[in-house]
C-alpha positions as CSV (number, residue, x, y, z in Angstrom):
1,M,10.4,14.9,-15.5
2,S,9.8,11.8,-13.4
3,H,12.3,8.9,-13.8
4,R,11.3,5.6,-15.5
5,P,14.1,3.2,-14.4
6,D,13.9,-0.6,-14.8
7,T,15.6,-1.4,-11.5
8,L,16.2,-0.1,-8.0
9,A,19.8,0.4,-8.7
10,H,19.5,4.2,-8.7
11,A,16.6,4.6,-6.3
12,P,17.1,6.9,-3.3
13,L,15.9,4.2,-0.9
14,G,18.7,3.1,1.4
15,R,21.0,5.9,0.3
16,E,22.0,9.1,2.0
17,S,19.9,11.9,0.5
18,A,20.0,15.7,0.7
19,Y,16.6,17.2,1.4
20,P,15.5,19.6,-1.3
21,A,15.1,23.3,-0.7
22,Q,12.6,24.0,-3.5
23,Y,9.9,22.1,-5.4
24,D,11.3,19.4,-7.7
25,A,9.0,16.9,-9.5
26,G,12.1,15.1,-10.8
27,L,12.7,13.6,-7.4
28,L,9.9,11.0,-8.0
29,Y,11.3,7.6,-8.8
30,S,9.1,5.1,-10.7
31,I,9.3,1.3,-10.5
32,P,7.6,-0.9,-13.1
33,R,5.2,-3.3,-11.5
34,A,5.6,-5.9,-14.2
35,A,8.9,-7.4,-12.9
36,N,7.4,-8.3,-9.6
37,R,4.1,-9.5,-11.1
38,A,5.7,-11.9,-13.6
39,P,6.8,-14.5,-11.0
40,L,3.2,-14.6,-9.7
41,G,1.9,-15.3,-13.1
42,I,0.1,-12.0,-13.3
43,D,-0.5,-10.8,-16.8
44,E,-0.2,-6.9,-17.0
45,A,-2.5,-6.9,-20.0
46,N,-5.2,-8.9,-18.2
47,L,-5.0,-8.2,-14.4
48,P,-7.0,-10.7,-12.3
49,F,-8.0,-8.0,-9.8
50,V,-9.0,-4.4,-9.3
51,G,-7.6,-2.2,-6.6
52,E,-5.7,0.8,-5.4
53,D,-2.6,1.7,-3.3
54,E,-3.8,4.3,-0.8
55,W,-1.2,6.4,0.8
56,H,-1.4,8.9,3.6
57,A,1.3,11.5,4.0
58,F,1.7,13.2,7.4
59,E,4.6,15.5,6.6
60,V,3.0,17.8,4.0
61,S,3.7,21.6,4.2
62,W,4.1,24.5,1.9
63,L,4.1,28.4,2.0
64,N,1.1,30.4,1.2
65,G,1.3,33.5,-1.0
66,R,2.5,35.6,1.9
67,G,5.1,33.1,3.0
68,K,3.2,31.6,6.0
69,P,3.6,27.9,6.4
70,I,0.5,25.6,5.8
71,V,0.4,22.0,7.1
72,A,-1.9,19.2,6.0
73,V,-2.3,15.5,5.8
74,A,-2.6,14.1,2.2
75,R,-4.4,11.1,1.0
76,F,-3.3,9.7,-2.4
77,R,-5.0,6.8,-4.4
78,L,-2.8,5.1,-7.0
79,P,-4.7,2.7,-9.3
80,A,-3.5,-0.9,-9.3
81,N,-3.5,-0.9,-13.1
82,S,-0.9,1.8,-13.3
83,P,2.2,0.5,-15.0
84,Q,4.5,2.0,-12.3
85,L,4.5,2.3,-8.6
86,I,6.4,5.1,-6.9
87,E,9.3,4.4,-4.6
88,S,8.5,5.6,-1.1
89,K,11.6,7.6,-0.2
90,S,11.5,9.5,-3.5
91,W,7.9,10.3,-2.7
92,K,8.9,11.7,0.7
93,L,11.7,13.7,-0.8
94,Y,9.3,15.1,-3.4
95,L,6.8,16.1,-0.7
96,N,9.5,17.8,1.3
97,S,10.4,19.9,-1.8
98,F,7.1,21.8,-1.2
99,N,8.2,23.0,2.3
100,Q,9.8,26.3,1.1
101,T,7.7,26.7,-2.0
102,R,4.9,29.3,-2.3
103,F,1.5,28.4,-3.6
104,A,-1.2,31.0,-3.9
105,Q,-4.1,28.6,-3.3
106,R,-4.6,25.1,-1.8
107,D,-6.1,23.9,-5.1
108,E,-2.8,24.8,-6.8
109,V,-1.0,22.4,-4.4
110,I,-3.6,19.6,-5.2
111,A,-3.3,20.2,-8.9
112,T,0.5,20.1,-8.8
113,L,0.6,16.9,-6.7
114,S,-2.0,15.2,-9.0
115,H,-0.1,16.1,-12.2
116,D,3.3,15.0,-11.0
117,L,2.2,11.8,-9.3
118,S,0.1,10.8,-12.3
119,A,3.0,11.3,-14.6
120,A,5.2,9.1,-12.4
121,A,2.7,6.4,-12.1
122,G,1.5,6.4,-15.7
123,A,-2.1,6.7,-14.6
124,P,-4.4,9.2,-12.8
125,V,-3.6,9.6,-9.1
126,S,-6.2,11.2,-6.9
127,V,-5.2,13.7,-4.2
128,E,-7.1,14.9,-1.1
129,L,-5.7,17.3,1.6
130,F,-7.0,17.3,5.1
131,D,-6.5,19.6,8.1
132,V,-4.5,17.7,10.7
133,D,-7.4,17.4,13.1
134,A,-10.0,16.4,10.5
135,D,-12.6,13.8,11.6
136,A,-11.8,11.8,8.4
137,L,-8.4,10.9,9.9
138,A,-9.8,9.4,13.1
139,P,-8.7,5.8,13.8
140,Q,-11.1,2.9,13.2
141,R,-11.1,-0.9,13.4
142,L,-10.9,-3.5,10.8
143,P,-14.2,-5.3,10.2
144,G,-14.6,-9.0,10.6
145,E,-13.3,-11.6,13.0
146,S,-9.7,-11.6,14.2
147,L,-7.4,-14.6,13.8
148,D,-4.9,-13.5,16.3
149,A,-6.1,-15.3,19.3
150,L,-5.7,-18.7,17.7
151,D,-3.2,-20.8,19.7
152,I,-1.0,-22.2,17.0
153,E,2.6,-23.4,16.7
154,V,4.6,-21.7,14.0
155,S,8.0,-22.7,12.6
156,D,7.8,-21.4,9.0
157,Y,8.5,-17.7,8.4
158,T,8.5,-17.6,4.6
159,P,5.2,-17.5,2.6
160,S,4.0,-20.9,1.7
161,A,0.6,-21.5,0.0
162,D,0.7,-25.0,1.3
163,H,-0.7,-23.7,4.6
164,L,-3.9,-22.6,2.7
165,V,-6.4,-25.4,3.2
166,V,-10.2,-25.3,2.4
167,G,-13.2,-27.3,3.5
168,E,-16.5,-28.2,1.9
169,P,-18.9,-25.5,3.1
170,I,-19.3,-22.4,0.9
171,V,-19.1,-19.4,3.2
172,E,-19.0,-15.6,3.0
173,E,-16.9,-14.1,5.7
174,T,-14.4,-11.4,6.7
175,L,-11.3,-12.2,8.7
176,H,-8.4,-10.1,9.8
177,S,-5.0,-10.2,11.5
178,H,-2.6,-7.6,12.9
179,L,0.3,-10.1,12.8
180,L,1.4,-9.2,9.2
181,K,5.1,-8.2,8.9
182,S,7.3,-8.1,5.9
183,N,10.7,-6.4,5.2
184,C,11.8,-3.7,2.8
185,P,13.4,-5.3,-0.2
186,V,16.2,-2.7,-0.2
187,T,17.0,-1.7,3.4
188,G,15.7,-4.8,5.2
189,Q,13.8,-2.6,7.6
190,P,10.6,-4.2,9.1
191,D,7.2,-3.2,7.7
192,W,4.4,-3.8,10.2
193,G,0.8,-4.1,9.1
194,S,-2.7,-5.5,9.4
195,V,-4.5,-7.5,6.8
196,M,-8.2,-8.0,6.1
197,I,-9.5,-10.8,3.9
198,R,-13.1,-10.9,2.7
199,Y,-14.2,-13.8,0.5
200,K,-17.0,-16.0,-0.7
201,G,-16.0,-19.6,-1.4
202,P,-14.9,-22.8,0.2
203,K,-14.2,-22.2,3.9
204,L,-10.6,-21.4,4.7
205,D,-8.9,-23.3,7.6
206,R,-8.3,-20.4,9.9
207,E,-5.1,-21.8,11.6
208,G,-3.6,-22.5,8.2
209,L,-4.5,-19.0,7.0
210,L,-2.9,-17.4,10.0
211,R,0.3,-19.5,9.5
212,Y,0.3,-18.4,5.9
213,L,0.1,-14.7,6.8
214,I,2.8,-15.1,9.5
215,G,4.9,-16.6,6.8
216,Y,5.6,-13.1,5.4
217,R,7.5,-12.3,8.6
218,Q,10.9,-12.7,6.9
219,H,9.8,-12.0,3.3
220,Q,11.3,-9.0,1.5
221,D,9.0,-7.2,-0.9
222,F,7.1,-4.0,-1.3
223,H,3.8,-3.6,0.4
224,E,1.9,-3.6,-2.9
225,H,3.5,-6.9,-4.1
226,C,2.9,-8.6,-0.7
227,V,-0.9,-7.9,-1.1
228,E,-0.8,-9.2,-4.7
229,H,1.1,-12.3,-3.6
230,I,-1.6,-13.0,-0.9
231,F,-4.4,-12.4,-3.4
232,T,-2.9,-14.6,-6.0
233,D,-2.2,-17.5,-3.6
234,L,-5.7,-17.4,-2.2
235,M,-7.2,-17.4,-5.7
236,H,-5.1,-20.3,-6.8
237,R,-5.6,-22.4,-3.6
238,A,-9.1,-21.6,-2.4
239,K,-10.7,-20.5,-5.7
240,P,-13.2,-18.2,-4.1
241,S,-15.9,-16.6,-6.3
242,E,-15.3,-13.3,-4.5
243,L,-12.1,-12.1,-2.8
244,L,-10.8,-8.9,-1.3
245,V,-7.4,-8.5,0.3
246,L,-6.6,-5.2,2.1
247,A,-3.4,-4.4,4.1
248,R,-3.0,-1.3,6.3
249,Y,0.8,-0.8,6.9
250,V,2.1,1.2,9.8
251,R,3.5,4.6,9.1
252,R,7.2,4.9,8.3
253,G,9.0,8.1,7.3
254,G,5.8,10.1,7.5
255,L,4.0,7.8,5.0
256,D,1.7,4.9,5.4
257,I,0.7,2.6,2.5
258,S,-2.6,0.6,2.3
259,P,-2.9,-1.5,-0.9
260,W,-6.0,-3.5,-1.7
261,R,-6.8,-6.0,-4.5
262,A,-10.2,-7.5,-5.2
263,T,-12.2,-9.4,-7.7
264,P,-14.3,-7.0,-9.8
265,G,-17.3,-5.7,-7.9
266,L,-15.8,-5.7,-4.4
267,T,-14.5,-2.5,-2.8
268,P,-13.0,-2.0,0.7
269,P,-14.4,-0.2,3.7
270,S,-12.7,3.1,2.8
271,P,-11.5,5.4,4.0
272,L,-10.2,3.3,6.9
273,R,-7.3,4.1,9.1
274,L,-6.0,2.1,12.1
275,A,-4.6,3.3,15.4
276,R,-1.0,2.1,14.4
277,Q,-1.2,4.3,11.3
């Protein structure tokens, strides 16, 4: 059975952990989303967005029916309306519990992963397995115009919506930055990422938007909550009629996490992986 704790007090993240020798679904550690959404004014019963948390796992292996190792890259999609997210270290430990476990067929691995992760998240989680040299894993680039060449002065490294300023024209544009950085809320380790913003509404001041995104540099939070924070601030300050916020975080511990949140009707350019992932 997957855990359903209310806090991170017993999470494996930041603790010394023994790696499992055999398959164990009980390693998965769930974290309720509600506690982090409440300070942003997000109502769990009436979410202001649609979206997913897309994970890639690069340390996936099991034994076939004859004991021969099989390796793969996995892609998981966790819906944003799931009541729980899954803590990343527990996810890694769980995946490593497959290493010495025999499965007769690849489909059996997919079915097991989907069942266990869905139980931990409280909602259906989709699972795909790829060969390590599959074309679907080839790096791509974020669409839209980069903000990173703007020559700005920065002195604030905590997120402040005051930097978000809009003008009169209504525009429809896609912007991105590779300067996103936040920190793990438990270990303090840096989480590097890229972020794409697609919107239709009053034109955002680009220098102010870049200052706002850089403001996450010393902010401690999970990837998923950072994206929801950005989405919420942009909706409150700019009031766009359409908005999509997508982050592609750099791989750490064999996992990368790419959450996206959007107003209904928008979907990201997916699948999309960057060179740093």
